C-alpha positions in Angstrom: -8.6 16.7 -18.7 -9.7 20.3 -19.0 -8.3 21.9 -22.1 -8.3 25.2 -20.3 -6.4 24.2 -17.1 -5.1 20.7 -17.5 -6.9 19.5 -14.4 -9.2 16.4 -14.1 -12.9 17.0 -14.8 -16.0 14.9 -14.7 -18.1 15.1 -17.8 -21.7 14.3 -18.7 -22.8 12.1 -21.6 -22.5 15.1 -23.9 -18.9 15.6 -23.0 -19.7 18.8 -21.2 -17.5 19.5 -18.2 -19.5 19.2 -14.9 -17.0 19.4 -12.1 -13.3 20.3 -12.3 -10.7 19.1 -9.7 -7.2 20.4 -9.2 -5.7 16.9 -9.9 -3.3 15.8 -12.5 -3.9 12.1 -12.1 -6.6 9.6 -11.2 -5.9 5.9 -10.5 -8.6 3.5 -11.5 -9.0 0.4 -9.3 -6.8 -2.6 -9.9 -8.3 -5.6 -11.8 -11.4 -3.5 -12.6 -12.9 -4.1 -9.2 -15.3 -1.4 -8.0 -14.2 -0.1 -4.6 -16.4 3.1 -4.8 -13.3 5.3 -4.5 -10.3 6.5 -6.6 -6.8 7.6 -5.7 -6.4 11.1 -7.1 -3.5 13.4 -6.9 -1.3 16.3 -8.0 2.2 15.8 -9.2 3.5 15.3 -5.7 0.6 14.3 -3.4 -2.2 11.8 -3.4 -5.6 11.5 -1.7 -8.9 9.5 -2.1 -12.1 10.6 -3.7 -15.3 8.6 -3.6 -17.3 7.8 -6.7 -19.6 10.8 -6.0 -16.7 13.2 -6.4 -16.3 13.9 -2.7 -12.8 14.0 -1.2 -12.5 11.4 1.5 -8.8 11.8 2.2 -7.1 15.0 1.4 -4.1 15.0 -0.9 -1.5 14.7 2.0 0.3 11.4 1.0 3.3 11.1 -1.2 1.7 7.9 -2.6 -1.6 5.9 -2.0 -2.3 2.5 -3.5 -5.3 0.3 -3.2 -4.7 -3.0 -1.3 -8.4 -4.2 -1.1 -11.8 -2.6 -0.8 -11.1 -1.2 2.7 -7.3 -0.7 2.8 -4.8 1.7 1.2 -1.0 1.4 1.2 0.4 4.8 2.1 3.7 6.5 1.8 4.7 9.8 3.5 8.3 11.1 3.7 9.8 7.8 2.6 7.9 5.8 5.3 5.1 3.3 4.7 1.9 2.2 6.5 -1.8 1.4 5.9 -4.8 3.7 6.1 -8.5 2.8 5.6 -10.9 4.5 3.2 -11.8 7.1 5.8 -8.2 8.1 6.3 -7.8 6.4 9.7 -4.3 5.0 10.2 -4.5 1.2 10.4 -0.7 0.6 10.5 1.4 3.6 11.4 3.4 5.2 8.6 6.7 4.3 10.2 8.2 1.5 8.1 11.1 1.8 5.7 9.5 -1.0 3.7 6.0 -2.5 3.7 4.7 -5.0 1.2 1.2 -4.3 0.1 0.2 -8.0 -0.5 -0.4 -10.8 1.9 -1.8 -14.3 1.5 -2.0 -15.1 5.2 -2.5 -11.7 7.0 1.2 -11.1 7.6 2.9 -8.3 5.8 6.7 -8.0 5.2 7.9 -4.9 6.9 11.3 -3.3 7.1 12.7 -1.1 9.9 16.2 0.0 10.7 17.7 -2.2 8.1 16.0 -5.4 9.2 12.9 -7.2 8.0 10.1 -8.9 9.9 6.4 -9.6 9.6 3.5 -7.6 11.1 -0.3 -8.0 11.0 -3.0 -5.3 10.5 -3.0 -4.6 14.2 0.6 -3.5 13.8 1.7 -6.4 16.0 5.2 -7.8 15.3 4.4 -11.5 14.6 7.9 -12.5 13.4 10.7 -10.2 14.7 12.7 -7.8 12.7 15.8 -10.0 12.3 16.2 -10.7 8.6 18.5 -9.0 6.0 16.0 -9.9 3.3 12.4 -11.2 3.4 9.7 -11.9 0.8 6.0 -12.1 1.1 4.4 -15.4 2.1 3.4 -17.6 -0.9 1.7 -20.9 -0.2 2.5 -20.6 3.5 6.2 -19.9 3.1 8.4 -16.8 2.9 12.0 -16.7 1.7 14.3 -15.0 4.1 18.0 -14.3 4.6 19.3 -14.5 8.2 23.0 -14.1 8.9 23.8 -14.4 5.2 22.0 -17.8 4.9 18.9 -18.2 2.7 16.0 -20.3 4.0 12.2 -20.5 4.1 10.0 -19.9 7.2 6.4 -20.6 8.0 3.9 -18.0 9.4 5.1 -18.8 12.9 8.7 -18.0 12.0 9.9 -21.6 12.1 12.5 -22.6 9.5 11.0 -25.2 7.2 13.8 -25.6 4.6 17.4 -26.1 5.5 19.5 -23.0 5.2 21.9 -22.6 2.3 24.9 -20.4 1.9 25.3 -18.0 -1.0 
Protein backbone atom coordinates (compact mmCIF):
# COMPACT_ATOMS: atom_id res chain seq x y z
CA UNK A 1 0.00 0.00 0.00
CA UNK A 2 1.16 3.48 -0.76
CA UNK A 3 1.65 5.48 2.41
CA UNK A 4 0.64 8.61 0.49
CA UNK A 5 -2.59 7.46 -1.19
CA UNK A 6 -3.56 4.10 0.35
CA UNK A 7 -3.59 2.51 -3.12
CA UNK A 8 -1.90 -0.74 -4.16
CA UNK A 9 1.65 -0.42 -5.51
CA UNK A 10 4.22 -2.72 -7.03
CA UNK A 11 7.65 -2.29 -5.50
CA UNK A 12 11.14 -3.33 -6.48
CA UNK A 13 13.62 -5.28 -4.35
CA UNK A 14 14.63 -2.02 -2.62
CA UNK A 15 11.01 -1.45 -1.55
CA UNK A 16 10.78 1.53 -3.88
CA UNK A 17 7.35 2.14 -5.40
CA UNK A 18 7.38 1.36 -9.13
CA UNK A 19 3.74 1.44 -10.25
CA UNK A 20 0.70 2.62 -8.31
CA UNK A 21 -2.83 1.37 -9.03
CA UNK A 22 -6.11 2.81 -7.74
CA UNK A 23 -7.03 -0.45 -6.00
CA UNK A 24 -7.75 -1.09 -2.36
CA UNK A 25 -7.44 -4.88 -2.58
CA UNK A 26 -5.70 -7.62 -4.50
CA UNK A 27 -6.66 -11.27 -4.22
CA UNK A 28 -3.91 -13.82 -4.55
CA UNK A 29 -4.68 -17.09 -6.26
CA UNK A 30 -6.26 -19.92 -4.27
CA UNK A 31 -4.05 -22.76 -3.08
CA UNK A 32 -0.92 -20.89 -4.19
CA UNK A 33 -1.47 -21.87 -7.83
CA UNK A 34 0.03 -19.52 -10.40
CA UNK A 35 -2.66 -18.41 -12.83
CA UNK A 36 -0.76 -15.41 -14.21
CA UNK A 37 -3.47 -13.00 -13.10
CA UNK A 38 -4.91 -11.46 -9.95
CA UNK A 39 -8.35 -10.21 -8.99
CA UNK A 40 -7.99 -6.55 -8.06
CA UNK A 41 -10.53 -4.04 -6.95
CA UNK A 42 -11.79 -0.97 -5.26
CA UNK A 43 -14.16 -1.04 -2.30
CA UNK A 44 -17.08 -1.78 -4.65
CA UNK A 45 -15.84 -3.21 -7.97
CA UNK A 46 -13.43 -5.94 -9.11
CA UNK A 47 -11.41 -6.60 -12.26
CA UNK A 48 -8.49 -8.74 -13.40
CA UNK A 49 -4.85 -7.72 -13.79
CA UNK A 50 -2.21 -9.98 -15.32
CA UNK A 51 1.12 -10.62 -13.63
CA UNK A 52 2.74 -7.86 -15.74
CA UNK A 53 0.45 -5.26 -14.19
CA UNK A 54 -1.79 -4.88 -17.24
CA UNK A 55 -5.55 -4.69 -16.69
CA UNK A 56 -7.22 -7.55 -18.57
CA UNK A 57 -10.76 -6.95 -17.25
CA UNK A 58 -11.75 -3.49 -16.07
CA UNK A 59 -13.17 -3.10 -12.56
CA UNK A 60 -16.82 -3.52 -13.60
CA UNK A 61 -17.89 -6.52 -11.52
CA UNK A 62 -19.26 -6.45 -7.99
CA UNK A 63 -17.22 -9.60 -7.32
CA UNK A 64 -14.79 -11.84 -9.21
CA UNK A 65 -13.42 -15.12 -7.91
CA UNK A 66 -11.02 -17.59 -9.49
CA UNK A 67 -12.51 -20.97 -10.37
CA UNK A 68 -9.55 -22.39 -12.29
CA UNK A 69 -6.78 -21.15 -14.55
CA UNK A 70 -9.22 -20.06 -17.28
CA UNK A 71 -12.46 -19.26 -15.47
CA UNK A 72 -13.76 -16.59 -13.11
CA UNK A 73 -16.99 -16.59 -11.11
CA UNK A 74 -18.59 -13.17 -11.59
CA UNK A 75 -21.27 -11.21 -9.76
CA UNK A 76 -22.96 -8.09 -11.08
CA UNK A 77 -26.09 -6.51 -9.59
CA UNK A 78 -26.85 -9.64 -7.49
CA UNK A 79 -26.68 -11.95 -10.53
CA UNK A 80 -23.99 -14.57 -11.18
CA UNK A 81 -22.21 -16.11 -14.18
CA UNK A 82 -18.77 -17.07 -15.46
CA UNK A 83 -16.22 -15.08 -17.50
CA UNK A 84 -12.88 -16.15 -18.90
CA UNK A 85 -9.57 -14.39 -18.28
CA UNK A 86 -10.10 -12.13 -21.31
CA UNK A 87 -13.43 -10.92 -19.93
CA UNK A 88 -15.52 -12.92 -22.41
CA UNK A 89 -18.81 -14.08 -20.91
CA UNK A 90 -18.80 -17.89 -20.72
CA UNK A 91 -22.07 -18.28 -18.79
CA UNK A 92 -24.32 -15.20 -18.83
CA UNK A 93 -24.56 -13.25 -15.58
CA UNK A 94 -28.27 -14.02 -15.12
CA UNK A 95 -28.45 -16.48 -12.23
CA UNK A 96 -29.67 -15.74 -8.71
CA UNK A 97 -27.26 -18.44 -7.47
CA UNK A 98 -24.34 -20.19 -9.15
CA UNK A 99 -21.91 -22.56 -7.44
CA UNK A 100 -18.28 -21.99 -8.36
CA UNK A 101 -17.24 -25.62 -7.94
CA UNK A 102 -17.99 -28.73 -9.98
CA UNK A 103 -16.62 -32.25 -9.89
CA UNK A 104 -18.41 -33.38 -13.06
CA UNK A 105 -18.83 -30.29 -15.25
CA UNK A 106 -22.28 -29.45 -13.88
CA UNK A 107 -22.81 -26.34 -11.80
CA UNK A 108 -25.72 -25.80 -9.42
CA UNK A 109 -27.62 -22.73 -10.58
CA UNK A 110 -30.64 -20.91 -9.18
CA UNK A 111 -33.20 -18.91 -11.11
CA UNK A 112 -36.65 -17.64 -10.15
CA UNK A 113 -36.59 -19.49 -6.82
CA UNK A 114 -35.72 -22.91 -8.29
CA UNK A 115 -32.43 -24.77 -8.63
CA UNK A 116 -31.11 -26.87 -11.50
CA UNK A 117 -27.79 -27.77 -13.10
CA UNK A 118 -26.03 -26.17 -16.07
CA UNK A 119 -22.80 -26.81 -17.95
CA UNK A 120 -20.23 -24.30 -19.20
CA UNK A 121 -22.13 -23.96 -22.49
CA UNK A 122 -24.99 -22.56 -20.38
CA UNK A 123 -27.11 -25.58 -21.33
CA UNK A 124 -29.65 -26.68 -18.74
CA UNK A 125 -28.69 -30.31 -18.13
CA UNK A 126 -31.06 -30.92 -15.19
CA UNK A 127 -34.14 -28.64 -15.15
CA UNK A 128 -34.77 -25.87 -12.63
CA UNK A 129 -37.22 -27.74 -10.44
CA UNK A 130 -35.63 -28.12 -7.01
CA UNK A 131 -36.24 -26.05 -3.88
CA UNK A 132 -32.65 -26.81 -2.77
CA UNK A 133 -29.65 -28.39 -4.51
CA UNK A 134 -26.02 -29.01 -3.61
CA UNK A 135 -23.00 -29.44 -5.84
CA UNK A 136 -22.17 -32.93 -7.06
CA UNK A 137 -19.80 -34.90 -4.84
CA UNK A 138 -18.77 -38.42 -5.83
CA UNK A 139 -21.34 -38.35 -8.64
CA UNK A 140 -24.32 -37.40 -6.46
CA UNK A 141 -26.08 -34.15 -5.57
CA UNK A 142 -28.45 -33.67 -2.64
CA UNK A 143 -31.70 -32.04 -3.76
CA UNK A 144 -35.11 -31.17 -2.34
CA UNK A 145 -38.11 -31.65 -4.63
CA UNK A 146 -41.64 -30.99 -3.40
CA UNK A 147 -40.38 -30.96 0.19
CA UNK A 148 -38.67 -34.34 -0.07
CA UNK A 149 -34.90 -34.77 0.24
CA UNK A 150 -33.13 -37.16 -2.11
CA UNK A 151 -29.98 -37.65 -4.17
CA UNK A 152 -29.68 -37.51 -7.95
CA UNK A 153 -27.01 -38.56 -10.43
CA UNK A 154 -25.64 -36.33 -13.20
CA UNK A 155 -28.54 -37.30 -15.48
CA UNK A 156 -31.09 -36.18 -12.91
CA UNK A 157 -32.14 -39.70 -11.95
CA UNK A 158 -33.10 -40.26 -8.32
CA UNK A 159 -30.64 -42.74 -6.85
CA UNK A 160 -31.63 -42.73 -3.18
CA UNK A 161 -35.19 -43.04 -1.93
CA UNK A 162 -36.83 -39.77 -0.98
CA UNK A 163 -37.29 -38.95 2.66
CA UNK A 164 -39.59 -36.43 4.30
CA UNK A 165 -38.46 -33.79 6.72
